[in-house]
C-alpha positions in Angstrom: 108.9 156.9 78.3 112.1 157.8 80.3 113.0 155.3 83.1 115.2 155.1 86.2 116.7 151.7 86.8 117.6 151.1 90.5 120.2 148.4 91.3 119.8 147.0 94.8 122.7 145.9 96.9 121.9 142.2 96.1 122.1 143.0 92.3 118.4 143.0 91.6 117.1 145.8 89.3 113.8 147.6 89.4 112.7 149.9 86.6 110.6 153.0 87.4 108.9 155.0 84.6 109.2 158.8 85.0 106.1 160.8 84.4 105.8 164.3 83.0 105.7 165.9 86.5 107.9 165.5 89.5 109.4 162.3 90.9 110.8 162.5 94.5 113.3 160.0 95.7 114.2 159.1 99.2 113.9 156.8 102.2 110.7 158.5 103.5 107.3 157.1 102.8 106.0 160.3 101.2 108.3 160.0 98.2 107.2 159.0 94.7 110.0 156.5 94.7 110.8 155.1 98.2 114.1 153.3 98.5 114.7 151.5 101.9 118.4 152.1 102.2 120.2 153.8 105.2 122.5 155.8 102.8 119.5 157.8 101.5 118.0 160.8 103.2 114.3 161.0 103.9 113.9 163.4 101.0 117.0 162.7 99.0 116.5 164.1 95.4 113.9 165.0 92.8 113.6 164.6 89.1 111.4 167.2 87.3 110.3 167.1 83.7 111.3 170.2 81.8 110.4 171.1 78.3 113.5 169.5 76.9 114.1 166.6 79.2 114.5 165.9 82.9 116.4 167.8 85.6 117.8 166.0 88.7 118.2 168.0 91.9 119.8 166.9 95.2 117.7 168.0 98.1 120.6 168.8 100.4 121.0 165.1 101.2 123.5 163.9 103.8 125.3 161.4 101.5 124.9 163.2 98.3 123.8 162.5 94.7 126.4 161.7 92.1 126.7 161.6 88.3 129.5 159.4 87.1 131.2 159.7 90.4 131.0 163.5 90.7 128.7 165.0 93.4 126.0 167.2 91.9 123.5 169.7 93.0 121.4 170.1 89.9 121.9 168.7 86.4 120.1 168.0 83.2 119.9 164.2 82.7 121.2 162.6 79.6 120.6 159.1 78.2 122.5 156.4 80.1 123.5 158.6 82.9 125.0 156.5 85.8 123.8 157.9 89.1 124.2 157.2 92.8 121.8 158.3 95.5 124.0 157.8 98.6 125.3 154.3 97.9 122.3 153.2 95.7 123.2 152.8 92.0 120.8 154.0 89.4 120.7 154.5 85.6 118.6 157.1 83.7 117.4 156.1 80.3 115.4 158.3 77.9 113.4 155.3 76.6 112.2 152.1 78.1 114.9 149.4 78.0 114.2 146.7 75.4 117.0 144.5 76.8 120.1 144.5 78.9 122.2 145.9 76.0 120.2 149.2 76.2 121.5 150.2 79.7 125.1 149.7 80.7 125.8 148.2 84.0 126.4 150.9 86.7 129.8 151.0 88.3 130.2 148.5 91.0 131.0 149.7 94.6 134.5 149.2 95.9 135.1 145.7 97.2 135.5 145.1 100.9 138.8 143.3 100.5 140.6 146.2 98.7 141.4 149.8 99.5 138.8 152.2 98.4 139.8 154.6 95.7 137.0 157.1 96.3 134.8 158.1 99.2 131.1 158.9 99.2 131.7 161.3 102.1 130.9 164.9 101.1 133.7 167.5 101.2 133.8 169.1 104.6 131.8 166.3 106.2 133.1 165.6 109.7 130.4 163.8 111.8 126.8 162.9 111.3 126.2 162.0 114.9 123.3 163.9 116.6 125.4 163.7 119.9 127.8 166.5 120.6 131.4 165.6 121.4 132.3 165.8 125.1 135.0 168.4 125.7 137.1 167.9 128.8 137.5 171.0 130.8 140.5 171.6 133.1 139.6 171.5 136.8 141.6 174.4 138.2 140.5 173.8 141.8 141.5 170.2 141.8 144.9 171.1 140.3 145.5 173.7 142.9 144.6 171.3 145.8 146.9 168.7 144.3 149.7 171.2 144.2 149.2 172.3 147.8 149.1 168.7 148.9 152.4 168.0 147.1 154.0 171.0 148.8 152.7 169.8 152.2 154.2 166.3 151.7 157.5 167.9 150.6 157.5 170.1 153.7 156.9 167.1 155.9 159.7 165.1 154.3 162.0 168.2 154.7 161.1 168.5 158.4 161.8 164.8 159.1 165.2 165.0 157.3 166.1 168.1 159.4 165.1 166.4 162.6 167.4 163.4 161.9 170.3 165.7 161.0 170.2 167.5 164.4 
């Protein structure tokens, strides 16, 4: 039976058998496979059994679904496919693993001490904050009052200078 091996951030692996229907993946509790990781969307992706194999579809997740480092929308899964749901590593296998030699180790995430060579940020992604950016608007009235005040001070100084020159 086909399996999906999830590798947690601490390196532990969990193997999930895929049935002949639909397997939903995400952070939300209503998913077939719930993964408690902040990089996953509530409903992140789904795997659907087709006549010939399994099809993986990203469900418009914020942090994306990747196959061998490339962001995908929908793909047919192949044996030993290295996947990432957000920043969670996974490996698809067409048969249950008999040992560690059956499934290659997924690529490790970039180390914290070196520069990242790739980004998980989707193209065109600018900000995920639910708060809008504050835009400063010019205060025309305040600027006009400041200008008039400066002219008044200049006029006072000019009057004092003229009074002393007489």
